[in-house]
Backbone atoms as SQL, in Angstrom:
CREATE TABLE atoms (id INTEGER PRIMARY KEY, chain TEXT, resi INTEGER, resn TEXT, atom TEXT, x REAL, y REAL, z REAL);
INSERT INTO atoms VALUES
  (1, 'A', 1, 'UNK', 'N', 103.213, 127.602, 80.247),
  (2, 'A', 1, 'UNK', 'CA', 103.170, 126.284, 80.518),
  (3, 'A', 1, 'UNK', 'C', 103.714, 125.387, 79.212),
  (4, 'A', 2, 'UNK', 'N', 103.099, 125.958, 78.147),
  (5, 'A', 2, 'UNK', 'CA', 103.394, 125.071, 77.120),
  (6, 'A', 2, 'UNK', 'C', 104.860, 125.338, 76.543),
  (7, 'A', 3, 'UNK', 'N', 105.511, 126.516, 76.904),
  (8, 'A', 3, 'UNK', 'CA', 106.609, 126.866, 76.353),
  (9, 'A', 3, 'UNK', 'C', 107.662, 126.266, 77.437),
  (10, 'A', 4, 'UNK', 'N', 107.522, 126.206, 78.458),
  (11, 'A', 4, 'UNK', 'CA', 108.173, 125.520, 79.606),
  (12, 'A', 4, 'UNK', 'C', 108.280, 124.118, 79.179),
  (13, 'A', 5, 'UNK', 'N', 107.170, 123.336, 78.891),
  (14, 'A', 5, 'UNK', 'CA', 107.559, 122.053, 78.226),
  (15, 'A', 5, 'UNK', 'C', 108.334, 121.568, 77.149),
  (16, 'A', 6, 'UNK', 'N', 108.329, 122.880, 76.400),
  (17, 'A', 6, 'UNK', 'CA', 108.956, 122.685, 75.200),
  (18, 'A', 6, 'UNK', 'C', 110.415, 122.747, 75.145),
  (19, 'A', 7, 'UNK', 'N', 110.869, 123.284, 76.115),
  (20, 'A', 7, 'UNK', 'CA', 112.327, 123.658, 76.309),
  (21, 'A', 7, 'UNK', 'C', 113.260, 122.546, 76.714),
  (22, 'A', 8, 'UNK', 'N', 112.794, 121.539, 77.293),
  (23, 'A', 8, 'UNK', 'CA', 113.672, 120.196, 77.521),
  (24, 'A', 8, 'UNK', 'C', 113.759, 119.548, 76.374),
  (25, 'A', 9, 'UNK', 'N', 112.410, 119.527, 75.411),
  (26, 'A', 9, 'UNK', 'CA', 112.436, 118.665, 74.293),
  (27, 'A', 9, 'UNK', 'C', 113.470, 119.311, 72.947),
  (28, 'A', 10, 'UNK', 'N', 113.501, 120.837, 73.152),
  (29, 'A', 10, 'UNK', 'CA', 114.235, 121.550, 72.245),
  (30, 'A', 10, 'UNK', 'C', 115.700, 121.199, 72.735),
  (31, 'A', 11, 'UNK', 'N', 116.225, 121.106, 74.030),
  (32, 'A', 11, 'UNK', 'CA', 117.572, 120.677, 74.224),
  (33, 'A', 11, 'UNK', 'C', 117.913, 119.368, 73.696),
  (34, 'A', 12, 'UNK', 'N', 116.796, 118.435, 74.016),
  (35, 'A', 12, 'UNK', 'CA', 117.148, 117.289, 73.802),
  (36, 'A', 12, 'UNK', 'C', 117.386, 117.153, 72.074),
  (37, 'A', 13, 'UNK', 'N', 116.749, 117.636, 71.382),
  (38, 'A', 13, 'UNK', 'CA', 116.827, 117.639, 69.943),
  (39, 'A', 13, 'UNK', 'C', 118.278, 118.320, 69.568),
  (40, 'A', 14, 'UNK', 'N', 118.410, 119.484, 70.119),
  (41, 'A', 14, 'UNK', 'CA', 119.832, 120.000, 69.817),
  (42, 'A', 14, 'UNK', 'C', 120.879, 119.070, 70.331),
  (43, 'A', 15, 'UNK', 'N', 120.724, 118.570, 71.288),
  (44, 'A', 15, 'UNK', 'CA', 121.971, 117.195, 71.286),
  (45, 'A', 15, 'UNK', 'C', 122.112, 116.609, 70.532),
  (46, 'A', 16, 'UNK', 'N', 120.929, 115.889, 70.291),
  (47, 'A', 16, 'UNK', 'CA', 120.845, 114.525, 69.179),
  (48, 'A', 16, 'UNK', 'C', 121.571, 115.051, 67.802),
  (49, 'A', 17, 'UNK', 'N', 121.175, 116.340, 67.473),
  (50, 'A', 17, 'UNK', 'CA', 121.712, 116.976, 66.262),
  (51, 'A', 17, 'UNK', 'C', 123.240, 117.131, 66.509),
  (52, 'A', 18, 'UNK', 'N', 123.666, 117.399, 67.484),
  (53, 'A', 18, 'UNK', 'CA', 125.267, 117.711, 67.631),
  (54, 'A', 18, 'UNK', 'C', 125.671, 116.222, 67.399),
  (55, 'A', 19, 'UNK', 'N', 125.183, 115.327, 68.115),
  (56, 'A', 19, 'UNK', 'CA', 125.773, 113.853, 68.193),
  (57, 'A', 19, 'UNK', 'C', 125.839, 113.232, 66.713),
  (58, 'A', 20, 'UNK', 'N', 124.899, 113.696, 65.781),
  (59, 'A', 20, 'UNK', 'CA', 124.745, 112.894, 64.639),
  (60, 'A', 20, 'UNK', 'C', 125.852, 113.888, 63.717),
  (61, 'A', 21, 'UNK', 'N', 126.057, 115.281, 63.903),
  (62, 'A', 21, 'UNK', 'CA', 126.722, 115.891, 63.174),
  (63, 'A', 21, 'UNK', 'C', 128.320, 115.491, 63.483),
  (64, 'A', 22, 'UNK', 'N', 128.635, 115.222, 64.903),
  (65, 'A', 22, 'UNK', 'CA', 130.123, 114.835, 64.861),
  (66, 'A', 22, 'UNK', 'C', 130.058, 113.503, 64.370),
  (67, 'A', 23, 'UNK', 'N', 129.175, 112.492, 64.625),
  (68, 'A', 23, 'UNK', 'CA', 129.458, 111.324, 64.034),
  (69, 'A', 23, 'UNK', 'C', 129.752, 111.443, 62.350),
  (70, 'A', 24, 'UNK', 'N', 129.049, 112.009, 61.709),
  (71, 'A', 24, 'UNK', 'CA', 129.226, 112.224, 60.160),
  (72, 'A', 24, 'UNK', 'C', 130.598, 113.001, 59.842),
  (73, 'A', 25, 'UNK', 'N', 130.948, 114.036, 61.059),
  (74, 'A', 25, 'UNK', 'CA', 132.051, 114.569, 60.719),
  (75, 'A', 25, 'UNK', 'C', 133.369, 113.412, 60.861),
  (76, 'A', 26, 'UNK', 'N', 133.084, 112.504, 61.909),
  (77, 'A', 26, 'UNK', 'CA', 134.214, 111.402, 62.165),
  (78, 'A', 26, 'UNK', 'C', 134.253, 110.601, 60.952),
  (79, 'A', 27, 'UNK', 'N', 133.341, 110.308, 60.273),
  (80, 'A', 27, 'UNK', 'CA', 133.082, 109.290, 59.242),
  (81, 'A', 27, 'UNK', 'C', 133.747, 109.882, 58.185),
  (82, 'A', 28, 'UNK', 'N', 133.558, 111.133, 57.780),
  (83, 'A', 28, 'UNK', 'CA', 133.963, 111.857, 56.786),
  (84, 'A', 28, 'UNK', 'C', 135.672, 112.136, 56.913),
  (85, 'A', 29, 'UNK', 'N', 136.115, 112.267, 58.195),
  (86, 'A', 29, 'UNK', 'CA', 137.519, 112.557, 58.288),
  (87, 'A', 29, 'UNK', 'C', 138.294, 111.448, 58.095),
  (88, 'A', 30, 'UNK', 'N', 137.486, 110.074, 58.515),
  (89, 'A', 30, 'UNK', 'CA', 138.212, 108.641, 58.418),
  (90, 'A', 30, 'UNK', 'C', 138.096, 108.393, 56.863),
  (91, 'A', 31, 'UNK', 'N', 137.018, 108.772, 56.136),
  (92, 'A', 31, 'UNK', 'CA', 137.038, 108.424, 54.587),
  (93, 'A', 31, 'UNK', 'C', 138.321, 109.211, 53.911),
  (94, 'A', 32, 'UNK', 'N', 138.637, 110.655, 54.619),
  (95, 'A', 32, 'UNK', 'CA', 139.594, 111.655, 53.774),
  (96, 'A', 32, 'UNK', 'C', 140.853, 111.125, 54.014),
  (97, 'A', 33, 'UNK', 'N', 141.049, 110.369, 55.157),
  (98, 'A', 33, 'UNK', 'CA', 142.075, 109.745, 55.612),
  (99, 'A', 33, 'UNK', 'C', 142.742, 108.573, 54.937),
  (100, 'A', 34, 'UNK', 'N', 141.579, 107.575, 54.741),
  (101, 'A', 34, 'UNK', 'CA', 141.450, 106.467, 54.007),
  (102, 'A', 34, 'UNK', 'C', 142.108, 106.988, 52.604),
  (103, 'A', 35, 'UNK', 'N', 141.395, 107.966, 51.891),
  (104, 'A', 35, 'UNK', 'CA', 141.489, 108.016, 50.609),
  (105, 'A', 35, 'UNK', 'C', 142.815, 108.670, 50.183),
  (106, 'A', 36, 'UNK', 'N', 143.661, 109.404, 51.219),
  (107, 'A', 36, 'UNK', 'CA', 144.778, 110.071, 51.060),
  (108, 'A', 36, 'UNK', 'C', 145.649, 108.746, 51.042),
  (109, 'A', 37, 'UNK', 'N', 145.401, 107.887, 51.991),
  (110, 'A', 37, 'UNK', 'CA', 146.400, 106.859, 52.288),
  (111, 'A', 37, 'UNK', 'C', 146.229, 106.007, 51.099),
  (112, 'A', 38, 'UNK', 'N', 145.237, 105.651, 50.501),
  (113, 'A', 38, 'UNK', 'CA', 145.259, 104.765, 49.660),
  (114, 'A', 38, 'UNK', 'C', 145.974, 105.645, 48.240),
  (115, 'A', 39, 'UNK', 'N', 145.862, 106.734, 48.160),
  (116, 'A', 39, 'UNK', 'CA', 146.636, 107.405, 47.064),
  (117, 'A', 39, 'UNK', 'C', 147.905, 107.272, 47.173),
  (118, 'A', 40, 'UNK', 'N', 148.454, 107.399, 48.311),
  (119, 'A', 40, 'UNK', 'CA', 150.030, 107.672, 48.517),
  (120, 'A', 40, 'UNK', 'C', 150.507, 106.087, 48.166),
  (121, 'A', 41, 'UNK', 'N', 149.643, 105.138, 48.732),
  (122, 'A', 41, 'UNK', 'CA', 150.064, 103.792, 48.700),
  (123, 'A', 41, 'UNK', 'C', 150.297, 103.448, 47.005),
  (124, 'A', 42, 'UNK', 'N', 149.276, 103.873, 46.543),
  (125, 'A', 42, 'UNK', 'CA', 149.350, 103.628, 44.732),
  (126, 'A', 42, 'UNK', 'C', 150.609, 104.366, 44.133),
  (127, 'A', 43, 'UNK', 'N', 150.968, 105.572, 44.679),
  (128, 'A', 43, 'UNK', 'CA', 151.922, 106.659, 44.020),
  (129, 'A', 43, 'UNK', 'C', 153.068, 105.755, 44.382),
  (130, 'A', 44, 'UNK', 'N', 153.270, 105.251, 45.585),
  (131, 'A', 44, 'UNK', 'CA', 154.748, 104.805, 45.883),
  (132, 'A', 44, 'UNK', 'C', 155.021, 103.205, 45.272),
  (133, 'A', 45, 'UNK', 'N', 153.634, 102.705, 45.056),
  (134, 'A', 45, 'UNK', 'CA', 153.613, 101.317, 44.677),
  (135, 'A', 45, 'UNK', 'C', 154.178, 101.462, 43.105),
  (136, 'A', 46, 'UNK', 'N', 153.719, 102.628, 42.590),
  (137, 'A', 46, 'UNK', 'CA', 153.954, 102.821, 40.862),
  (138, 'A', 46, 'UNK', 'C', 155.418, 103.306, 40.917),
  (139, 'A', 47, 'UNK', 'N', 156.049, 104.126, 41.802),
  (140, 'A', 47, 'UNK', 'CA', 157.407, 104.097, 41.949),
  (141, 'A', 47, 'UNK', 'C', 158.046, 103.005, 42.038),
  (142, 'A', 48, 'UNK', 'N', 157.882, 102.272, 42.885),
  (143, 'A', 48, 'UNK', 'CA', 158.268, 101.158, 43.457),
  (144, 'A', 48, 'UNK', 'C', 158.560, 100.360, 42.010),
  (145, 'A', 49, 'UNK', 'N', 157.506, 99.877, 41.200),
  (146, 'A', 49, 'UNK', 'CA', 157.495, 99.208, 40.335),
  (147, 'A', 49, 'UNK', 'C', 158.292, 99.894, 39.072),
  (148, 'A', 50, 'UNK', 'N', 158.310, 101.119, 38.661),
  (149, 'A', 50, 'UNK', 'CA', 159.107, 101.704, 38.015),
  (150, 'A', 50, 'UNK', 'C', 160.615, 101.639, 38.146),
  (151, 'A', 51, 'UNK', 'N', 161.176, 101.438, 39.592),
  (152, 'A', 51, 'UNK', 'CA', 162.494, 101.464, 39.967),
  (153, 'A', 51, 'UNK', 'C', 163.091, 99.855, 39.551),
  (154, 'A', 52, 'UNK', 'N', 162.079, 99.120, 40.058),
  (155, 'A', 52, 'UNK', 'CA', 162.431, 97.391, 39.949),
  (156, 'A', 52, 'UNK', 'C', 161.085, 96.709, 39.361),
  (157, 'A', 53, 'UNK', 'N', 160.914, 96.695, 38.114),
  (158, 'A', 53, 'UNK', 'CA', 159.986, 95.966, 37.841),
  (159, 'A', 53, 'UNK', 'C', 159.780, 94.491, 37.867),
  (160, 'A', 54, 'UNK', 'N', 161.001, 93.834, 38.090),
  (161, 'A', 54, 'UNK', 'CA', 161.042, 92.665, 38.528),
  (162, 'A', 54, 'UNK', 'C', 160.450, 92.199, 39.949),
  (163, 'A', 55, 'UNK', 'N', 160.224, 92.824, 40.876),
  (164, 'A', 55, 'UNK', 'CA', 159.643, 92.720, 42.126),
  (165, 'A', 55, 'UNK', 'C', 158.305, 93.252, 42.015),
  (166, 'A', 56, 'UNK', 'N', 157.458, 93.258, 40.719),
  (167, 'A', 56, 'UNK', 'CA', 156.056, 93.923, 40.831),
  (168, 'A', 56, 'UNK', 'C', 155.076, 92.768, 41.288),
  (169, 'A', 57, 'UNK', 'N', 155.189, 91.958, 41.368),
  (170, 'A', 57, 'UNK', 'CA', 154.460, 91.031, 42.295),
  (171, 'A', 57, 'UNK', 'C', 154.394, 91.133, 43.583),
  (172, 'A', 58, 'UNK', 'N', 155.666, 91.183, 44.322),
  (173, 'A', 58, 'UNK', 'CA', 155.746, 91.361, 45.380),
  (174, 'A', 58, 'UNK', 'C', 155.038, 92.707, 45.822),
  (175, 'A', 59, 'UNK', 'N', 155.575, 93.732, 45.028),
  (176, 'A', 59, 'UNK', 'CA', 155.016, 95.003, 45.440),
  (177, 'A', 59, 'UNK', 'C', 153.469, 95.014, 45.310),
  (178, 'A', 60, 'UNK', 'N', 152.959, 94.550, 44.476),
  (179, 'A', 60, 'UNK', 'CA', 151.257, 94.298, 44.186),
  (180, 'A', 60, 'UNK', 'C', 150.637, 93.695, 45.611),
  (181, 'A', 61, 'UNK', 'N', 151.074, 92.554, 45.970),
  (182, 'A', 61, 'UNK', 'CA', 150.613, 92.004, 47.129),
  (183, 'A', 61, 'UNK', 'C', 150.742, 92.954, 48.226),
  (184, 'A', 62, 'UNK', 'N', 151.875, 93.364, 48.750),
  (185, 'A', 62, 'UNK', 'CA', 151.961, 94.296, 49.780),
  (186, 'A', 62, 'UNK', 'C', 151.202, 95.685, 49.881),
  (187, 'A', 63, 'UNK', 'N', 151.104, 96.052, 48.715),
  (188, 'A', 63, 'UNK', 'CA', 150.408, 97.423, 48.145),
  (189, 'A', 63, 'UNK', 'C', 148.792, 96.956, 48.337),
  (190, 'A', 64, 'UNK', 'N', 148.160, 95.627, 47.947),
  (191, 'A', 64, 'UNK', 'CA', 147.178, 95.517, 48.139),
  (192, 'A', 64, 'UNK', 'C', 146.734, 95.241, 49.667),
  (193, 'A', 65, 'UNK', 'N', 147.428, 94.565, 50.425),
  (194, 'A', 65, 'UNK', 'CA', 147.187, 94.488, 51.837),
  (195, 'A', 65, 'UNK', 'C', 147.142, 95.755, 52.800),
  (196, 'A', 66, 'UNK', 'N', 148.180, 96.626, 52.032),
  (197, 'A', 66, 'UNK', 'CA', 148.160, 98.166, 52.621),
  (198, 'A', 66, 'UNK', 'C', 147.153, 98.804, 52.484),
  (199, 'A', 67, 'UNK', 'N', 146.374, 98.654, 51.249),
  (200, 'A', 67, 'UNK', 'CA', 145.205, 99.433, 50.899),
  (201, 'A', 67, 'UNK', 'C', 143.978, 98.855, 51.754),
  (202, 'A', 68, 'UNK', 'N', 144.157, 97.509, 51.987),
  (203, 'A', 68, 'UNK', 'CA', 142.860, 97.034, 52.829),
  (204, 'A', 68, 'UNK', 'C', 142.899, 97.526, 54.122),
  (205, 'A', 69, 'UNK', 'N', 144.164, 97.673, 54.795),
  (206, 'A', 69, 'UNK', 'CA', 144.118, 97.971, 56.100),
  (207, 'A', 69, 'UNK', 'C', 143.721, 99.520, 56.205),
  (208, 'A', 70, 'UNK', 'N', 144.281, 100.447, 55.275),
  (209, 'A', 70, 'UNK', 'CA', 143.860, 101.619, 54.935),
  (210, 'A', 70, 'UNK', 'C', 142.090, 101.827, 54.955),
  (211, 'A', 71, 'UNK', 'N', 141.563, 100.924, 54.043),
  (212, 'A', 71, 'UNK', 'CA', 140.331, 101.163, 54.176),
  (213, 'A', 71, 'UNK', 'C', 139.205, 100.624, 55.216),
  (214, 'A', 72, 'UNK', 'N', 140.042, 99.785, 56.036),
  (215, 'A', 72, 'UNK', 'CA', 139.527, 99.295, 57.181),
  (216, 'A', 72, 'UNK', 'C', 139.195, 100.305, 58.275),
  (217, 'A', 73, 'UNK', 'N', 139.843, 101.431, 58.380),
  (218, 'A', 73, 'UNK', 'CA', 139.677, 102.454, 59.014),
  (219, 'A', 73, 'UNK', 'C', 138.414, 103.276, 59.004),
  (220, 'A', 74, 'UNK', 'N', 137.911, 103.312, 57.714),
  (221, 'A', 74, 'UNK', 'CA', 136.588, 103.540, 57.489),
  (222, 'A', 74, 'UNK', 'C', 135.521, 102.967, 58.033),
  (223, 'A', 75, 'UNK', 'N', 135.648, 101.753, 57.816),
  (224, 'A', 75, 'UNK', 'CA', 134.693, 100.665, 58.311),
  (225, 'A', 75, 'UNK', 'C', 134.620, 100.662, 59.734),
  (226, 'A', 76, 'UNK', 'N', 135.981, 100.699, 60.411),
  (227, 'A', 76, 'UNK', 'CA', 135.840, 101.097, 61.864),
  (228, 'A', 76, 'UNK', 'C', 134.952, 102.374, 62.270),
  (229, 'A', 77, 'UNK', 'N', 134.994, 103.301, 61.473),
  (230, 'A', 77, 'UNK', 'CA', 134.657, 104.426, 62.159),
  (231, 'A', 77, 'UNK', 'C', 133.198, 104.358, 61.681),
  (232, 'A', 78, 'UNK', 'N', 132.751, 103.695, 60.900),
  (233, 'A', 78, 'UNK', 'CA', 131.110, 103.658, 60.702),
  (234, 'A', 78, 'UNK', 'C', 130.547, 102.964, 61.714),
  (235, 'A', 79, 'UNK', 'N', 131.093, 101.781, 61.947),
  (236, 'A', 79, 'UNK', 'CA', 130.586, 101.042, 62.834),
  (237, 'A', 79, 'UNK', 'C', 130.577, 101.323, 64.512),
  (238, 'A', 80, 'UNK', 'N', 131.484, 102.104, 64.678),
  (239, 'A', 80, 'UNK', 'CA', 131.896, 102.711, 66.043),
  (240, 'A', 80, 'UNK', 'C', 131.062, 103.981, 66.311),
  (241, 'A', 81, 'UNK', 'N', 130.567, 104.515, 65.207),
  (242, 'A', 81, 'UNK', 'CA', 129.793, 105.839, 65.406),
  (243, 'A', 81, 'UNK', 'C', 128.426, 105.483, 65.658),
  (244, 'A', 82, 'UNK', 'N', 127.958, 104.601, 64.604),
  (245, 'A', 82, 'UNK', 'CA', 126.327, 104.369, 64.720),
  (246, 'A', 82, 'UNK', 'C', 126.163, 103.750, 65.880);
């Protein structure tokens, strides 16, 4: 009798654990993507300033905006998963 009552509870606990794992995995992959994006943006901004130092202000503004957009992906993932 007790074992029959424990089965639905165990199934619900397993489902909750899978949901938590997939949410954590989603946020982790979003953070990985944002980190790669920020790295590539910084790399290309450095190359662009090296080629044209006179445009460093414009390049800086554009790279800051691009980094903010890349980081926003992580915040979207955090708030949508929770």
